[in-house]
C-alpha positions as CSV (number, residue, x, y, z in Angstrom):
1,M,-0.3,20.0,-21.2
2,I,0.2,18.7,-17.7
3,L,-3.1,18.0,-16.0
4,S,-2.0,16.9,-12.6
5,V,0.8,15.5,-10.6
6,I,0.5,12.3,-8.6
7,Y,3.6,11.2,-6.6
8,A,4.5,8.8,-3.9
9,Q,7.7,9.3,-2.0
10,D,7.1,8.2,1.6
11,R,8.3,4.6,1.9
12,S,7.2,3.2,5.2
13,L,7.0,0.2,7.4
14,I,3.2,0.3,7.9
15,F,2.7,-2.9,9.9
16,T,5.0,-5.0,12.0
17,T,4.7,-7.5,14.9
18,G,8.4,-7.3,15.4
19,A,10.9,-10.1,14.9
20,P,9.9,-13.1,16.9
21,L,11.8,-13.8,20.1
22,G,12.5,-16.9,22.1
23,S,12.4,-17.1,25.9
24,C,15.1,-18.0,28.4
25,T,14.6,-20.9,30.7
26,P,13.9,-20.6,33.6
27,S,13.9,-16.7,33.7
28,N,11.5,-16.4,30.7
29,N,13.5,-13.3,29.5
30,P,13.2,-12.7,25.7
31,C,16.2,-13.9,23.7
32,N,17.5,-14.7,20.2
33,T,20.4,-16.9,21.3
34,D,21.7,-18.5,24.5
35,G,24.1,-15.5,24.8
36,D,21.1,-13.3,25.6
37,C,20.2,-15.4,28.7
38,L,21.6,-15.5,32.2
39,L,24.5,-17.9,32.9
40,D,23.5,-21.6,32.5
41,E,20.1,-20.6,30.9
42,T,19.0,-21.8,27.5
43,C,17.2,-19.8,24.9
44,N,14.2,-21.7,23.6
45,P,12.8,-20.8,20.2
46,P,9.6,-18.9,19.9
47,D,6.2,-20.7,19.7
48,F,4.5,-20.9,16.4
49,H,1.4,-21.7,14.4
50,T,1.7,-25.0,12.5
51,I,0.5,-24.4,8.9
52,E,-0.5,-27.7,7.4
53,W,-3.1,-29.5,5.3
54,D,-3.7,-33.3,5.2
55,G,-6.3,-33.2,2.4
56,T,-9.2,-33.0,4.8
57,S,-8.3,-30.6,7.6
58,G,-5.3,-28.6,8.8
59,Q,-4.5,-25.1,9.9
60,S,-4.3,-21.8,8.1
61,V,-3.7,-18.5,9.8
62,S,-4.5,-14.9,8.7
63,D,-3.3,-11.6,10.2
64,R,-5.4,-8.4,10.0
65,I,-3.7,-5.3,8.7
66,H,-5.2,-1.8,8.9
67,I,-4.3,0.7,6.2
68,S,-4.4,4.4,7.4
69,G,-3.6,6.0,4.0
70,N,-3.7,5.3,0.3
71,M,-0.7,3.2,-0.4
72,V,1.0,0.8,-2.9
73,L,2.3,-2.4,-1.4
74,E,6.1,-2.8,-1.6
75,A,7.2,-5.9,0.4
76,L,6.1,-8.6,2.9
77,K,8.4,-10.2,5.5
78,I,6.9,-13.4,7.0
79,Y,8.7,-15.0,9.9
80,A,8.2,-18.7,9.1
81,T,10.4,-21.8,8.5
82,A,9.9,-25.1,6.9
83,T,9.6,-28.2,9.0
84,T,9.3,-30.6,6.1
85,E,11.8,-31.1,3.2
86,T,9.0,-29.9,0.8
87,A,7.3,-26.8,2.3
88,M,5.2,-25.0,-0.2
89,A,3.2,-22.1,1.2
90,R,0.4,-20.1,-0.4
91,V,0.4,-16.5,0.8
92,L,-2.7,-14.6,0.1
93,L,-3.6,-10.9,0.4
94,Q,-7.3,-10.6,1.0
95,A,-9.9,-7.9,1.4
96,D,-11.9,-7.7,4.6
97,D,-15.4,-9.3,4.6
98,E,-17.2,-8.3,7.7
99,G,-14.2,-8.8,10.0
100,L,-12.8,-11.9,8.3
101,P,-10.6,-12.7,5.3
102,G,-12.6,-12.2,2.1
103,E,-11.9,-11.7,-1.6
104,E,-8.5,-12.6,-2.8
105,I,-6.5,-9.6,-4.1
106,Y,-3.2,-11.4,-4.9
107,S,-1.5,-14.7,-4.0
108,W,2.0,-16.1,-4.1
109,D,3.3,-19.7,-4.0
110,V,6.5,-19.7,-2.0
111,D,9.0,-22.6,-1.4
112,V,9.7,-21.7,2.2
113,A,12.7,-24.1,2.6
114,A,14.4,-22.4,-0.4
115,E,13.4,-18.8,0.3
116,T,14.4,-18.6,4.0
117,H,18.1,-19.2,3.2
118,G,18.8,-20.4,6.7
119,N,16.9,-17.4,8.3
120,N,13.6,-17.5,10.1
121,Y,11.8,-15.5,7.5
122,F,11.2,-15.1,3.8
123,L,10.6,-11.9,1.7
124,I,8.0,-11.2,-1.0
125,I,8.8,-8.1,-3.1
126,T,5.8,-6.5,-4.7
127,T,7.1,-3.3,-6.2
128,D,6.4,-4.5,-9.8
129,L,2.8,-5.5,-9.1
130,C,1.1,-2.2,-8.4
131,I,-1.1,-3.5,-5.6
132,Y,-3.1,-0.6,-4.3
133,L,-4.3,-0.4,-0.7
134,D,-7.1,2.0,0.2
135,A,-7.1,4.3,3.2
136,G,-9.3,3.3,6.1
137,N,-9.6,-0.4,5.1
138,D,-8.6,-3.6,6.7
139,Y,-6.8,-6.3,4.8
140,W,-5.7,-9.9,5.7
141,L,-2.5,-11.7,5.1
142,T,-3.1,-15.4,5.0
143,L,-0.7,-18.4,5.0
144,H,-1.9,-21.8,3.7
145,A,0.0,-25.1,3.2
146,T,-0.2,-25.7,-0.6
147,D,-0.1,-29.5,-0.4
148,T,-0.3,-32.4,2.0
149,Q,3.5,-32.8,2.1
150,S,4.2,-29.3,3.3
151,E,4.4,-28.1,6.9
152,I,5.4,-24.6,8.0
153,D,6.0,-23.0,11.3
154,W,4.7,-19.4,11.4
155,Y,6.2,-17.9,14.5
156,Y,4.1,-16.1,17.0
157,S,4.1,-12.4,17.4
158,N,5.9,-11.2,20.5
159,N,2.7,-10.0,22.2
160,A,-0.9,-10.9,22.0
161,T,-2.4,-7.6,20.9
162,F,-2.7,-8.3,17.1
163,T,-6.0,-9.5,15.6
164,Y,-5.9,-12.7,13.7
165,T,-8.0,-15.7,12.7
166,A,-7.5,-19.4,11.9
167,S,-9.1,-21.9,9.5
168,S,-9.1,-25.7,9.5
169,D,-10.4,-26.0,5.9
170,Q,-8.1,-23.8,3.8
171,G,-10.1,-20.7,4.3
172,E,-13.6,-22.0,3.5
173,N,-14.6,-21.0,7.0
174,W,-12.8,-18.9,9.6
175,E,-12.9,-18.7,13.3
176,V,-14.1,-15.4,14.9
177,A,-11.2,-13.0,14.7
178,A,-9.7,-12.0,18.1
179,P,-6.6,-10.4,19.5
180,G,-3.8,-12.8,20.2
181,N,-0.4,-14.0,19.1
182,C,-0.7,-13.7,15.3
183,G,1.9,-14.9,12.8
184,S,4.9,-12.6,12.9
185,L,4.9,-10.3,9.9
186,S,6.2,-6.9,8.6
187,V,4.6,-5.0,5.7
188,W,6.2,-2.1,3.7
189,A,4.2,0.2,1.5
190,E,4.5,3.5,-0.2
191,Y,2.1,6.3,0.6
192,I,0.4,8.0,-2.4
193,Y,-0.3,11.7,-2.4
194,E,-2.6,13.3,-4.9
195,P,-3.3,17.0,-5.0
196,E,-7.0,17.9,-5.1
197,V,-7.9,19.9,-8.1
198,D,-11.1,21.7,-9.1
199,E,-12.3,19.8,-12.1
200,M,-14.9,22.5,-13.0
201,I,-12.9,25.7,-13.2
202,G,-15.0,28.2,-15.1
203,D,-18.4,26.6,-14.4
204,I,-20.0,29.9,-13.6
205,N,-23.6,28.8,-13.8
206,A,-22.9,25.5,-11.9
207,D,-24.6,23.3,-14.5
208,G,-21.7,20.7,-14.4
209,A,-20.2,21.9,-17.7
210,V,-17.9,24.7,-18.9
211,N,-19.3,26.1,-22.2
212,I,-20.4,29.2,-24.1
213,L,-23.1,29.9,-21.5
214,D,-20.4,30.5,-19.0
215,V,-18.6,32.8,-21.4
216,V,-21.7,34.9,-21.9
217,L,-22.2,35.3,-18.1
218,L,-18.5,36.2,-17.6
219,A,-18.6,38.7,-20.5
220,N,-21.7,40.3,-19.0
221,A,-20.0,40.6,-15.6
222,V,-17.0,42.3,-17.2
223,L,-19.2,44.8,-19.1
224,T,-21.3,45.6,-16.0
225,G,-18.4,45.8,-13.6
226,S,-19.7,43.0,-11.3
227,Y,-17.6,40.2,-9.9
228,L,-18.1,36.5,-10.2
229,S,-15.6,34.5,-8.2
230,E,-16.1,31.4,-10.4
231,G,-15.1,33.5,-13.4
232,D,-11.9,34.8,-11.8
233,I,-9.8,32.4,-13.9
234,N,-6.4,33.9,-13.2
235,N,-7.2,34.6,-9.5
236,D,-6.3,38.3,-9.7
237,G,-9.4,39.4,-7.7
238,E,-11.3,40.9,-10.6
239,N,-13.1,39.9,-13.8
240,N,-11.6,41.2,-17.0
241,V,-10.8,40.3,-20.6
242,L,-7.9,38.0,-19.3
243,D,-10.5,35.8,-17.6
244,I,-12.6,35.6,-20.7
245,V,-9.6,34.5,-22.7
246,G,-8.7,32.0,-20.0
247,L,-12.2,30.6,-20.0
248,V,-12.3,30.2,-23.7
249,N,-9.0,28.4,-23.5
250,I,-10.4,26.0,-20.9
251,I,-13.3,25.3,-23.2
252,L,-11.0,24.6,-26.2
253,N,-8.1,22.9,-24.5
254,G,-9.2,21.8,-21.0
255,P,-8.0,23.3,-17.6
256,S,-4.4,23.9,-16.8
257,Y,-3.6,23.3,-13.2
258,E,-1.0,25.0,-11.1
259,Q,2.0,22.7,-10.7
260,L,3.2,21.4,-7.4
261,P,6.7,22.6,-6.4
262,T,9.3,20.9,-8.5
263,W,11.8,18.4,-7.2
264,D,14.5,15.9,-8.4
265,Y,15.0,12.3,-7.4
266,V,17.5,9.7,-8.5
267,D,15.8,7.2,-10.9
268,I,16.3,3.7,-9.2
269,N,14.5,1.8,-12.0
270,T,17.3,-0.3,-13.7
271,N,15.1,-0.7,-16.8
272,S,14.7,3.1,-17.2
273,V,16.6,5.1,-19.7
274,Y,17.1,7.6,-16.9
275,F,18.5,5.1,-14.4
276,D,20.8,6.7,-11.8
277,Q,20.0,10.2,-13.1
278,L,18.2,13.0,-11.3
279,I,14.7,13.3,-12.7
280,G,11.6,15.3,-11.8
281,P,8.6,17.1,-13.4
282,D,10.9,19.5,-15.3
283,T,12.4,16.4,-17.1
284,F,9.1,15.6,-18.8
285,N,7.5,19.1,-18.9
286,G,5.2,19.3,-21.9
287,N,5.5,15.7,-22.8
288,V,3.1,13.8,-20.5
289,S,-0.3,14.3,-19.0
290,L,0.4,12.6,-15.7
291,Y,3.4,12.0,-13.4
292,Y,3.9,9.1,-11.0
293,F,7.1,9.1,-9.0
294,G,7.7,5.9,-7.0
295,K,8.8,2.3,-7.4
296,A,5.4,0.8,-7.9
297,G,3.6,0.9,-11.2
């Protein structure tokens, strides 16, 4: 019996500061290369936060990210480069604690020099981790230097409207968070949609349980010709023997919810036996109690 359908299909860029841009000298126009500037001008690289740690003090930076809906984290793109031959960064996703980075949710150790591949960013793919982000909450993305030999440049965001904070002691204490040029970052996640269902179908006497007492009340309504909306199990606008049968079935087997409209999507999981095939609810009808369609999980 299929109890409910949970699916996630809206893959979105949920937060971005944009790719960092340099500035032309002397016009100060934004640029990526000298070719973007006026004749005889030079494109200067973007400014940056220096992420470092000497064993006693240093600098770590954390960007605040607001989550508008229930999501599963899919990927992070952090615009940073190594300035030392060894450049190990620790990337943390943290919960919010009264406007500052709080409890660690997940962390990654990244060899920035190896992972940037000559670019000015590195990627972290999280689709196999099932990291859930809750609607209406703030989260923090933090960058630390893992050791005293590592130094990383985390490029400024293009404008100073993003909230961030910094720490000189590896996150033991944080400065007051404020708008400014945070570290450049993009975040992708997958929205989760879950249909609301009435878990107490048939609870006619509203005692929090569906049992024989509800059957007695419904049978009495059928015999007297009265109508109980809570007892209209098949939603046909009346109480009759079909509702009694349906109520008894709920007591014996549990409620059976109306399915969402069916669909088919190509299975992109290379480890799945259905890889590259069209699958949907009908593929598994009668064999599972819950569906999840998406890359995470």
